[in-house]
C-alpha positions in Angstrom: 4.1 -58.8 -40.0 0.1 -58.4 -39.6 -0.3 -55.3 -41.0 1.8 -56.6 -44.0 -0.4 -60.3 -44.0 -3.7 -57.3 -43.9 -2.6 -56.7 -47.4 -1.3 -60.6 -49.0 2.1 -59.4 -48.4 4.8 -62.4 -46.8 7.1 -61.7 -45.3 8.4 -63.6 -41.7 10.5 -61.7 -38.7 13.6 -62.4 -37.9 15.1 -61.5 -34.4 13.5 -57.7 -33.3 12.9 -57.2 -37.2 11.0 -58.2 -40.7 12.7 -59.8 -42.8 12.2 -59.4 -47.3 12.9 -61.5 -50.4 12.5 -60.2 -53.9 13.3 -62.9 -55.8 13.5 -63.0 -60.1 10.6 -64.0 -60.7 8.4 -60.9 -59.1 7.2 -58.3 -60.6 7.6 -54.3 -61.2 4.0 -54.6 -59.5 5.0 -56.9 -56.3 7.7 -54.9 -55.8 5.3 -52.0 -55.9 2.7 -53.4 -53.8 5.1 -54.5 -50.9 6.3 -50.2 -51.4 3.2 -49.5 -50.8 2.7 -51.9 -47.8 5.8 -50.6 -46.0 4.2 -47.3 -46.5 1.1 -47.8 -45.1 2.7 -49.0 -40.9 5.9 -45.9 -41.6 4.8 -45.7 -38.2 6.4 -48.9 -36.9 9.7 -48.2 -38.4 12.4 -48.7 -35.7 14.8 -45.5 -35.7 18.3 -46.3 -33.3 16.8 -47.9 -31.0 13.6 -45.9 -31.0 10.9 -47.7 -29.5 7.9 -47.9 -32.2 4.9 -46.0 -31.0 1.4 -47.8 -31.5 -2.2 -46.2 -32.4 
């Protein structure tokens, strides 16, 4: 959450995951900005119960 907040992306933490909510008022630019922000945090992605590595 903290990494995304640094890029002015508002998200919320849900249990052990991340909640991202888009709505009709979000533009394509908003979606692209979200995807760019997420792509910069791929090192935090947990796949199949693996523990993320933090650099």
